[in-house]
C-alpha distance (Angstrom), angle and dihedral (degrees) to the residues before:
residue distance angle dihedral
M1 . . .
T2 3.81 . .
A3 3.76 117.3 .
G4 3.78 113.0 -123.4
T5 3.76 131.2 -155.7
P6 3.80 113.2 -53.9
D7 3.80 97.0 -135.1
T8 3.83 101.1 63.9
G9 3.77 133.0 81.4
P10 3.78 137.2 46.9
P11 3.81 123.7 -21.2
E12 3.83 115.2 -75.2
D13 3.82 94.7 -114.1
D14 3.79 93.5 51.5
L15 3.81 92.4 46.5
A16 3.81 92.2 47.1
D17 3.80 92.7 49.9
R18 3.79 93.3 49.1
F19 3.80 91.7 44.8
R20 3.80 91.6 52.0
A21 3.82 89.9 47.1
G22 3.81 91.2 56.9
D23 3.80 99.6 -106.3
E24 3.82 103.9 162.4
T25 3.79 92.5 -154.5
A26 3.80 86.9 59.4
L27 3.82 89.2 57.3
R28 3.80 89.8 56.3
E29 3.79 92.0 45.5
A30 3.82 91.0 48.5
Y31 3.78 90.4 51.8
D32 3.80 92.4 47.3
R33 3.78 91.0 49.0
Y34 3.82 102.6 38.3
G35 3.81 105.3 18.3
R36 3.79 92.1 94.2
A37 3.80 92.2 52.6
V38 3.81 91.5 48.6
F39 3.80 91.6 48.1
H40 3.82 91.4 47.5
L41 3.78 90.7 53.4
A42 3.80 90.7 49.8
T43 3.82 94.3 48.2
S44 3.79 91.9 47.3
T45 3.82 88.9 66.3
L46 3.79 106.6 23.3
V47 3.79 118.6 68.2
N48 3.78 95.7 -159.3
R49 3.80 112.8 76.1
A50 3.80 91.5 -154.4
D51 3.81 89.3 56.3
A52 3.81 89.7 51.0
E53 3.79 90.9 51.1
D54 3.81 90.7 49.2
V55 3.81 90.8 49.3
T56 3.81 91.2 49.2
Q57 3.77 91.3 52.9
A58 3.81 92.4 43.3
A59 3.81 90.9 51.0
F60 3.81 93.3 54.0
V61 3.80 92.1 44.2
A62 3.80 90.5 50.9
A63 3.79 91.2 46.5
W64 3.79 92.6 50.3
M65 3.81 93.6 45.9
G66 3.81 90.5 48.1
R67 3.81 97.8 36.1
E68 3.80 92.4 125.6
T69 3.81 89.2 65.7
F70 3.80 91.9 60.8
D71 3.80 109.6 108.5
P72 3.85 113.3 -165.9
S73 3.80 89.9 -162.9
K74 3.82 89.7 65.7
G75 3.78 98.0 49.8
S76 3.78 148.3 -47.6
L77 3.78 126.9 -55.9
V78 3.80 92.1 -114.2
G79 3.80 91.0 50.5
W80 3.78 89.9 51.0
L81 3.82 91.0 48.8
L82 3.79 91.7 50.3
G83 3.79 90.6 50.3
I84 3.81 89.8 54.7
T85 3.81 89.3 46.8
R86 3.80 92.0 54.4
R87 3.81 90.1 54.0
K88 3.80 91.2 48.4
V89 3.80 90.3 49.5
V90 3.81 90.5 52.4
D91 3.81 90.4 48.6
R92 3.80 90.6 51.5
L93 3.80 92.3 47.8
R94 3.79 89.5 53.3
V95 3.80 91.1 50.7
V96 3.81 91.2 49.1
A97 3.81 90.7 48.6
R98 3.81 91.5 51.2
E99 3.80 91.4 47.9
T100 3.81 90.9 49.1
R101 3.80 92.3 50.0
A102 3.79 90.7 48.4
V103 3.80 92.0 51.1
E104 3.80 91.9 48.1
T105 3.79 91.4 48.4
V106 3.79 91.3 52.3
R107 3.80 91.4 47.3
Q108 3.80 91.2 53.8
L109 3.79 94.0 51.8
P110 3.80 114.8 103.8
E111 3.77 116.6 -106.9
P112 3.79 108.1 -93.4
E113 3.75 115.0 -115.2
P114 3.79 113.2 -117.0
T115 3.75 108.3 -98.3
G116 3.73 135.3 175.1
P117 3.76 139.8 171.2
D118 3.80 116.2 -65.0
P119 3.84 103.6 -107.7
D120 3.80 92.2 -146.5
R121 3.78 91.7 52.0
V122 3.80 91.8 48.3
V123 3.79 90.8 52.2
D124 3.79 91.1 46.4
R125 3.78 91.8 53.0
L126 3.79 91.1 49.2
V127 3.79 90.4 51.1
V128 3.79 90.9 48.5
A129 3.81 91.8 48.5
D130 3.79 90.7 50.4
E131 3.79 92.8 49.4
L132 3.81 92.5 45.5
A133 3.79 90.2 54.1
R134 3.81 88.8 63.3
L135 3.82 94.5 55.1
P136 3.81 125.8 92.7
A137 3.81 111.4 -85.8
D138 3.83 95.7 -108.5
Q139 3.79 94.0 50.6
R140 3.79 92.4 43.9
R141 3.81 92.8 51.2
M142 3.80 93.2 50.3
L143 3.80 93.6 48.1
E144 3.81 92.6 47.2
L145 3.80 90.6 53.2
A146 3.80 91.2 46.4
F147 3.78 99.7 47.0
F148 3.80 108.5 21.1
D149 3.83 98.0 35.3
D150 3.82 92.1 32.7
L151 3.81 94.6 -133.3
T152 3.79 124.4 159.1
H153 3.79 121.3 -123.4
Q154 3.80 89.9 -102.7
Q155 3.82 92.4 50.0
I156 3.81 90.5 49.6
A157 3.79 90.3 51.7
T158 3.81 89.9 50.5
V159 3.81 94.3 47.0
T160 3.80 96.6 45.4
G161 3.79 100.3 32.3
V162 3.82 89.0 -128.2
P163 3.84 116.1 138.1
L164 3.81 113.8 -99.0
G165 3.80 93.0 -119.0
T166 3.80 91.2 53.2
V167 3.81 90.8 49.0
K168 3.80 91.1 53.5
S169 3.81 90.7 46.3
H170 3.81 93.1 51.6
I171 3.80 91.8 48.2
R172 3.80 92.9 46.5
R173 3.81 93.0 50.2
G174 3.79 91.6 43.7
M175 3.80 91.9 51.4
A176 3.79 90.4 48.7
S177 3.81 90.7 51.9
L178 3.79 92.0 48.9
K179 3.79 91.5 48.0
R180 3.79 91.5 52.4
R181 3.80 91.5 50.1
W182 3.81 92.7 49.4
E183 3.78 90.3 51.1
V184 3.81 91.2 48.7
D185 3.80 89.9 48.6
G186 3.80 89.3 55.4
A187 3.79 101.6 -104.2
A188 3.77 114.1 161.4
P189 3.82 113.4 -95.3
G190 3.78 112.2 -90.1
T191 3.81 95.3 14.9
Q192 3.76 128.6 112.6
P193 3.78 136.0 164.7
A194 3.79 118.1 -76.4
G195 3.77 111.4 -96.3
L196 3.81 94.5 45.6
S197 3.77 97.8 69.6
G198 3.76 94.0 129.5
A199 3.78 146.7 -43.2
R200 3.76 132.3 -110.2
């Protein structure tokens, strides 16, 4: 829409009544008549023209959606529109302020040091996953919850509904099976992949 001159169109009272009643032609007439004043108010406070245009549109949308709250006995339609515009301007200023603070905060953060996954740990986890896949389903499930999800024995029992003693038994047998396989595969005595350092 392009705001027209503010001094043409139907009388204020007639336009206000039709606007409040939901007459869509009245919305267009109100924009043609008062859009320039609303936009001027927005640009007088907001530096960014695009922000002012957004506020102008938001003000008319808010006015139309809340047209039933307009009370002609308390003031003119243009005065009511300008009041809505002021609130929209304040809202936009707050958003801009928050965005500015966020940008400044990010700028002040130290540059993150380049990091990446520890190759040894990645390999260890792959080895563990491969070995777990060979275990019976019950043992594998308990060990996955213990070491990959970092759950305690009690938490595993709660999650699975398996008695605590059975959980501990499955984990103990699973650990023993893994230890035997590592020894057969030639792992050094007492060593095991990271991530299977123990169970709770």
